[in-house]
N, C-alpha and C positions, 0 to 999 in steps of 0.2 A: 845270408847264414844267422842262425840265430844262437850260435854258441857262445857261452862266455855273457849272455846277457842277462841283466834282473830287471823286472818291472817292478817299481816301488809306488803305490798309490798312496795317497796321504788326504785327509779331507781339507777343503778349502773354507775360509771363515768369510769369504768375500763372493760378490757376484761377478761375474764375467758375463761378456759377450762373446758367444763362440765364434761368430763372425768375425769380429776382431784377433780373435786367438789364431784364427786360420790364416786370415790376410789373403793375400793373391797367391801366393805359393804352397798353402798347407791344404790341410783335407777338412772336411765339414760332412756331417750329419746331422741334422736338426730337424725338428718338428715342434712347432708352437714354443720356441726357444729351448727345449730340452733336447740333449742328445750330445754328440763328441766332437770336439775339434781336435786336429793335431798339427804340428808342426815337425819339420826336420824328417830324416829317414835313418831309424836305428838298424832296419834290415829290410830285405825283399824277400817275400816268399814264393816261389813260383808256384802257379796251376799248371800243371802240365796238360798238352794236348791229349787228346784221347778219351779214354772211359771217364766221364765227368764224376761218377761216384767215386772212384779210386782216386782221383785228383782230389777230391773234397776231403775223402779221409787223410790224405799224405798231406795236405795244406793244413788240415787241422792238426793234426799230429806235430809239426812242425811249430804251431802257435802254441800248443799246449806246452813243449818243451822248454819256452823261456822261463826262467825261475821268477817266482811271483813272491812279493812282499805286499800285501794288501792289507790296508788297516779299515778299509770301507764297506767292502763286501758286496757291492751292486754290480749288477750285469753291465758291461762295460769298464769295469775296473782292471787291474792288472795288465797284462801284455794285450793290446788289440790291434788287429789290422784291417785295413782299408781296402776296397777294391772295386773294379766293373770286369763282369764277365761280358762277352761279345754276345750277341744275339745268337749266332750259329753255336749248337751246343758242340762241346767236344775240342772248342777253340783253345790256345793258350791263353794265359793271362798272368798277372803278378798282383801280389798284394802288398800293400805298404805298412810297414810297422813304423809310425812315428817316433822321434825320439819324445816327445813331450805330447801328452794327450790331455784335455782338460772336459769333464764331463758336467753334467748338470742333467738332474732325473726330474720326473714330472714333479715331485713331492719338494723340487727345490734342493735336495742334496746336492753338493756340489763339491768335486774332488779333482786331483792333478795328479799324474801319473809320469814319471819319467822312465826311460828304459834306455839302457845304455850299460856299460861296464859298471862294475860294483862300486869303484870309487868315484863315481860322477857326482857332483855336489845338487843339492835339491836347487829348483828354480826360484830365483828371487820375485818378488810380487810384479816389479818392473816388466820382467821377463814375459809374466802370464799376460799383463795387459800392456803391451808396447803402444807407443805413440803412434798413432794413425799414420802411416806413410802417405806422400802424395801421389797419386795416382797419376797416371800417364795423362797428358792432354785430351780434352774431350774430342771426338772426331766431329769434322764440319760435313763430310761428304760421305756417303754411302753408295754401293752397287748390291742391288738384290737379284740374284738369278735362279732361276731354275735349272738343274741337272738335267730334266726331261721338261718340255713344253708342255702346258698344262692338256692341249689337245691331245699331244701324245700319250699324256698319262690316262686321259679319259678313253683312247684307243684301248691301252692296256687293261683299264677294267672292263671295256666292254668283252676285250679276248677272254678274260677270265670267267665272266658270267656265261660265256659258250662251254666251257669245260664244267663247270661248277653244275651240281644235280641239287633239283629242288623236290625234296622229299615228299611223298603224298600227304593231303590233309590229315588223314590218318594215322600217320607216323610221324609224329614230333622229332624234331634233332634231339639226340641225346647223346652221350658219350660213348653208347654201344652203335653208334652210326658210322657205318663204314665206307659209305660214297664219299667223294669228294664234294664237302658243301659248303667250305669256307677258305676265304685267302685273306690275310691281312695285306694291304697294298700300302706303300708308303711313298711319299716324295719328299725328294731333298731339294734344300734350298741354300746356297752358299751367299753371305752376305761379307763384303768386302769394305772396310774403312780406309780413312786415309791417315789414319794413326793407329797404335796397338789399343785394342779393346780393354778396357778396365774391368776386371774379372769381380773385385769387391763391390764396384757399383752395381753391375749386372744383379750379382747374388742378393744385393741391398735391395734393389728394385723388385726382384722375384719373391724376397720375405714379406715386402710390403703387399705385393699383389696376391700373393697365394699364400695366406698365413697358416691354412689347414694343410699345406702339402709337405711332403719331406724335401727339405733345401737341401741339395747335394752340391759338394765340389770334390773331383778326385782326378787328379792329375789330367786336367784341361775339361774334363766333363763336367759342366753346371747344369743346376735344373731345379724344377721344383715338381715333383712327380706326385701325382694322387693317388699312387696304387701301390698298396702294399704287398710285397710277394709272400714273404714269411719272415715271422720273429719268433723267437726262441728265448724266453727268459725264464731260467729253472728248467721246470717241468712242463711249463704252459707253452702253447705253441698258437700262433693266430696268423691268417692269412686275411686279406680283405680286396679278393679280385674285382675288377670293373669291367664291363664287357656292354656296349650299348650306350650312344651319344646323342643328345639334342642339343642344340644351340641356346644359349643365354643371350638376354638383351637388357636393356636398362628398365624394363616394366614389369614389376613384380606378378600382375594378374597372367600376361603372356608367358613369363617364366614357369608358371604353376600349370597354366595349361599344356605346355611342352612338356613337363615333367608328368604330368598325368596321361598325356599321350605316348610317352616312353613306357612308362609301367603296363600301358595296356596294348603296347605292340606285341603280337605273337613273335613277330620276326626276332625283334630285340630280345626278348624273354628267352627264348630259345636258344639263340647264340650264347647269353649269358649262362644261362644252366648249362651248356657243355663245359666252360670254362669251371663252374662250382663243382660240377661231377668230377673234372678232372683233378683239380685240387684237394677235394674230398677224398677221392679214391687214393690218391697218391699218400697223402698224410695218413690214412686211416691203419697203414700196416704198421706205423710207428706208434700209435695210440692206444690208451686203455679207455678214452673217451673223445668222442669228436662230433661236432654237430655243427649246424649252418643255420642261419635266419632263413623262417619259411618264406618269406616275402623280401625281395629286393628293396632296398631304400635308393633315394636318388641323392647323390653327393655333387653337390653346385662347387663350382670353382668360378673364376671370374668370368670367363667367356662360354664356357659349356657346363653340362651337367652328365653325370655318367650312372647307369645301374650299377651298383655296388651290394655285395652281401659279405658278411662277417662270417669267416670259418675260425672256430675256436675250439681248443681241446687241451687234454693233458697226455703227455708222452708217457711211455712205458718205459723202464728202467732195463738196460741201460740206455739213457736218452741220448739219441743221436747230435751230433754238431749242427749248428744253423747252417754250415756248410753243405753238409748231407741233403739236408732239405732243400738248399737252394738247387743243387744239383739235381734234385729229383724233379723239381717242378719248373725249371726254368728250360724254354720258354713257354709259357701257357698258350692254349688257344687264342686267348684274347689277343696276342700279339703276333701269332702265327697263322692258326686255321685250325681247320679239322678235315680228316685226320691229321695231326699235328706234324709228323715227320713227310705226308705227302705235300703238305703246304710249304713246309721249310723249303723242299728241293723246288717247289715252284716258284717260290720267292727268289732263292739264289740264281734259278735259272733266266727269269723273264724281269726282275723288277728293275735292272739297269744301273744298279748301283751297289756298292757292298756296304750294308747296314752298319758294319763296325759294332761299336757299342750301343747304337741307337735298338732300342726295343731289347736290350741285354738286362743286365739287373747291376745296382750299386748297392754297397752297402758296408757294415762291419762287422766282425766277428771277434769274441775275446777268447782267452786261453781255457775258458769253463765251457766253451760250446755256446754261448748266448751269443746273439748279433739279431741286428735287423737290416733287411734287404728289400729296395723296392725297385718297381721295374723301370726301366730306364726312358721315359716319357717326360715329355715336356722337358727335353734337356737340349743342350747346344754344347759342340767341342768347340773351344776357344783356342787360337794359335796365333798370336800376336794381332794384325788387323783384321783376321778371317774368323767367321763363326760359320759352323755348319749345323743346320737346323733341320730337322726331320720330323714330319708325322704322317700317320696312316689309318687306314680305316679296314674295318671286317667288309669283305667282299662277299655277297650271297648270289645266287643264281638270278634274282629279280633286282639286284643292285642297279641304281641309276647312276651312269657316270658322272651327270653334270650335278646331281644331289653328292655325291661322293666327292669330287672337287670342292665344292662349297664348304664341306665339313671339314676336310683338310685345311683349308685357309683358314676357318676359325681355330683349329688347332694350333697352326703355325703362328698365330698372331701372339700365343701366349709368350713365346720366346722373342718373336722378332719387335714386339712392343716394347720390351726392355733393352734390347740389343741398338734398333735403328733410333737414335735419339740424337737428332741433330742440332 
């Protein structure tokens, strides 16, 4: 409940490490050291099951109902809620409103927000920058197991290719395509250590290895997502969808050749365009202006590189909450397939495990409707000594199961390399 709460935001005159603020039990959403971190729980706001659009409006109204005393006026000030929505649209979830939120903008502005009863005192500097607690002992032994054997997963890919349609050469894939042309299939890996995993250590390694990604930690989900689902700041809206992947290695010349091949690939460009069209067409109804880059760029992370296109525009008034935009966009064809509803049904029936929050969306929203949400990729679910890691690929009619398996292994390595540290 949010009754009788007040959110007070004040400037900070010293720098803070957002990961240190969040610690092992808090929440974090950071990119290039800018973002938000929170601790404690002032309130929990339910995201009801059923109609996602209605749930978004109801959740945004509950957050906006928290009384605000804000002396800073940046997006992310006042009352803020963090959450993760599952992959399957319409599933129930819950957003957390922390008792303490610390923010740092890209221009270096810093602030602290306390959320609680009106008589709650302001936090001390020591409370904002607590001494680092000793983490759990580092594991010495790990087991790494696939939920589905690699050979069986390749069989699943082969089965999918037989049900998918390869459009004629003179009819390229578009968002108007009605045939079943793409499904995203994922693999689940379970890591078990001999001691509880150190969440802060995993996040610190992710921050070092993937500095340009969205570093997230919400209720046991940690990750470094490269993909922005949607962000709203005032009347500006942005999305940075990604679809199409190539590996990276240690040789710049080889990486450049692979990036050029990715840009030249008709298959990858058409798959990518489906996602761009869906994002553009979905946001357009809310915008007075909206456009996207004419040619995709290649975004490189440590071990893979992706096709990406920036979509950016200006929202009409009254502007929707970022939560309404999230509900409309999630999940995109990049993590589900096309047509989206048919692909989701195929995944639920055949993939062999429940995705849960993998390929969902993770982020934050404030009481003014601003917020930033990333696609829950390159993420792991941490619970004591266990980590659940998932990665998937877009499958089309001419996909090669062995090549798809190799691509999942490259993607899985992003999390396995920072978790399995004997």
